[in-house]
N, C-alpha and C positions, 0 to 999 in steps of 0.2 A: 810507588815503585822505586827501587833503589837508585836507578840511573838518574832520576829526577831530584833525588835528595840533595838539598843545598842550592839548587838552581834558583829558586825564588829569592833566597837570601842574597845570592850572588847578583842577580838582576837588580835588586833593591839597592845594594851597595854601589854598583856602577852608576845607577841613575840618580843617586843622591850624593855620590862622592863622599860617603860617610857611613861608618858602621853604626854610629849612634842614630843618625837620621833614618837609616834603613830599618833599624829596630823599631823606631817610632812609627814608620809607615806600616810595618807588618804587625805591630801590636805585640811584639815579643821583646825579650831582653837583648841587650847588646852582646852579652856573653854567648847567648844561643846563636846569634847571627855569626859571630866570630868562629864559634866551634863548627858550625855547619859549613862555612866557607873553607875552613882548614881541612875538614874531612873531604870536601870536594876537590881541593888541590891535591890532597893525598891520593884520592882515587884516580885523578887524571895524571898524577905524577908530574905536575908542572905548577909553576907559580903564576897566579892570576892577577895579583895586585902588588904594586909598590906601596909600602906603608911608611909614613913618617908621622911625627907628632902633629904636623899641620895639615896634611892632606893624604888622600887615598887616590891612586890612579891605576889604571889597568896596564898590565904588561902587554906586549905584542900578542902573546898567546891569549891573554884575557880579553883583549879587544876582539879577536877573531871568534872566541867562544861566545862572547856577548852577542855578536851579530846573529849567530845561528840560534842561540837560545831565545833571543827576543822574537825571532820569526816563529819559532815553535810555540812560545807562550802566546803570541798574538793569534796564531792559528787555533790553538786550543780554546782561547777566549771567544773567538769568532764561532767556533763549532758549538760551544755551550750556548752562546747568545742566539744562534740560529734555531736551536731547539726550543729555548724558553720563549722566544718571540712568537713562535707559532701559537702559543696560548696566552700571549700578553696583550692587554688592552693598552694602547699608547697612553702614557701619562708621565707626569713629572715636569721638571723645570728646564727651560732652554734660555740661555743668554746669548745674544748676538749683538754685533755692532755694524753700523752701515753709515755711509756719508749722509749728511743732513738732508739735502734737497731730494736726492734719489730715494732716501728712506721715506721721506714724507709723501712724495708724489707716486712712487711705484711700490716700495716694499710694504709699507704699512697697510694699504688696502688688501694686499695678498695675505699678510699675516692675520688680518681679521677674518678673512675667508677660511684660512686654515684652522683658526681657533674655533670657528663655528663647526667645523668637521670633527675636531678632536677637543671636546670641552674639558677633558681631564688634563690637558697640557697647559702649563703656564709659561708665558714668554716675557722676558725682560729685554727691552730694546734700548741700546745706547746709541743715539744718533749723534755722530761727531765727525768732523773733518780731520781730526787728529788721529792718525793710526794708533790704536791701542795695542799694548802688549797682551796677547791673547791669554797667556798663562797668568800673568799678574792680575788681569781684570776678571779672570774666571769665565771668559767667553767660550762657548762651544765652537763658534765659528764667526768669521767676519765676512761681510760682503765688500769686495774691493773692485774698483773700476779702472779700466785701462791697462796699462803696462805694469807688470809687477816688478818692483825693484829687485827682488830676489827670486830667481827662477827655481830655487831649491825648496821653496815653501811647499807645504802639503796643501794642494789646492784642487778644486774641481771647477771647470768652466761651465757656467750656467747659461749664458746667453752672450750677446754682443751689443755694442753700442757704436754709433757713427758720429763723427764730428761733421757738422753741417755749417756752411756759411750762408747767411741770409740777411735780408734787409727789408724795411717797410716799403710798400709801393710808393709812398710819398717821397721817400729818400731816393729811390731808384729813378723816379720820374724827374726829380730835381737835379740829381748829380750823375745820372746814367748808371749803367750796369757793367761791372768788370767782366770781361770774357777770357782774359788770360791772367796768369799770375804776375806778369810784369806790370800789369795795370793796377794791381791791388794797392801798392804804396801811395797812389794818388787819391785814395778814398779815405774818409774818416772811419777808423776802425775802433770799436769799443773793446777795451782790453780787460783781460782777467789778470792772472798772475804772471803771464809771460808777455814779452814784446814780440813774439813771433807766432805764426800760425802754421799748422802742419798740413801738408798736402801730399799727393802722389802724382808724379808726372813721368810718363813713359816707363811705368813699372817701378820707379824708384822713389823713395821718400824724399821730400823736399820741404824745407822750412822757408818761410817768407817773413822778413821783419816788417812789422806794421806799426802804425802810430795813430793816435786819435785824441779826442778831447775828453775822454772819460776812461778811468781805470777803476775797476770794482771787483772785489773778490767774491761777489755774490752772483751766481748765474741768474737768479730770479731778477735781480736788479738790472743786469745787462739785457735780459729779454724785455723788460719794461722800457728801457732806454731805446732799444732797437725798434719796438712797436711804435714809439713816439716819433720815429724818423730821425733819430740823432746820428745813426751810422750803421755800418755793417757789424755783424757779430759772428763769431765761430764758437759753437757750443755743442755738447752732446745732444743727440736727438731727443732725449726725454725732457729736456728743458723746452724744446721748441715745438713739439708735436701739436699742442693745442693751437698755438699762434699760426703755424703753417696750415693746419686744417681749416681755420677760420679765415685765412687770407690776410691776416694782419702782417704776416711775414712771408717773403718769397725767397726760395732757394736760388743761389747763384754759384757759379764755378763748380757745377755738378761734375764735370769731367775730371776735376782734380781732387775729388773727395778722397781722403786718406782711407787706408784699409780699416775694416771693422776691428775694434778692440774688444778684449774679453771683459765679461762681468763674471767675477770669480767668488767662489766660497773658499775661504782660507781656514785651515784647521790648525790648532796648536801642536798637534802631534799625529803620528800615523796609527794610533791605536783605534780599535774598533769603536765606531760611533754608536751611541744608544739608538734604539729604534725610533724614538721621537725625533732625534736630530736627523736621522736618515730620511724619515718621512717628510720633514720640513724642507730639507735640501732638494729632495726629488720634486716636491710640490713647487718650489720656487723655480727650479729648472724647467719644469713643464709649462708654467704660466708666464715666465719671463720671455720665453721664446714667442709666445702669442702676442706680446706687446710690441707690435711692429710700428712702421711709419704710419702717419695719418692717411686717411682715405685720399686716393688720387695722387699721393706723393710717390714717385718711383723708388723702388727698393734699391 
C-alpha cells in the first residue's frame, strides 16, 4: 500500500544510523534506500533526517514519525506471528545467560525439563557473574537477580528471592543468637562483596555494617563456612534452602528480613519474541514461583 512505501527503509536507517547499513540489513541497494526515504519525505512534506558525511540522525519530526512507525511495524509483526504460531511446532535456538550458582542450582534443572518437553529446541546457556551485553553476545534474554541497575530495561519479573541471615547451631550455641540489629556487629559475620548487610526495620530499609574473619565472593563457599560454625551469613534463599531444611543452618533476625527482590528476564529490545523464547520464559516464570522456602521454614 502506498502509505507504507518507504517506511521499512526509514526504520532501518533510523535503527542503523546509516543508509549503507540499512541497505545491508534489508538486502537492497543503498541507492534504493535513499530513493525510498526521499519519496517518503516528499510525501510527508517534511525532512526526516539530518545528513552529513559522517552521520545520519533524525530530525524532531523524524523522531516522532519513527516512534509511531515502530509501534505499527511491531504490531504487524506480532499479528503475523500470532497467526503462524498457531500452526508452528516450537523449534530453533535459544541463547540465554544467568548467574553461575543460581544457574547451576535452579535454572539448569528447569531447562532440562523444558528441553524434554520441546525436543526440537536447542538451548545455549552462558553462566557468568559478569553481566553480558545482550546484543553483542547474541542472547535472547538474561536472568538477573535482585535490584536492576537500570529500570528502563525491557524486563519481565519471573519470581522473587529473599536475603536470609543464618548460622550453624554450633555457632549459635557457643556465641549466642542476635535478636536485634544493634547486636549484629558483635558477631563474626562471613562477608561477600560488601561490608554491610541489608534489612528492613519499621518499614524502612536499613543497612548494618558487619565484619568477620572471612571474605569470599562465592556463595557456596560462604555456606560451607557457615555450616562449619565459623560465623553468621546473609545470602539469597536459593543458596541456603538445603542447609536450612537439613538443620545445618538456622535462621536468625527474621523480623528484620529485607523485602523480597525480583528475579528478572531481561530482553535486548522490545521486539516480538519468537514462540520458543516466549514458551521458555513462561515455563521459567511458572516453575520458579514453585521453588519456595524449605519445608517448615516460614514464608
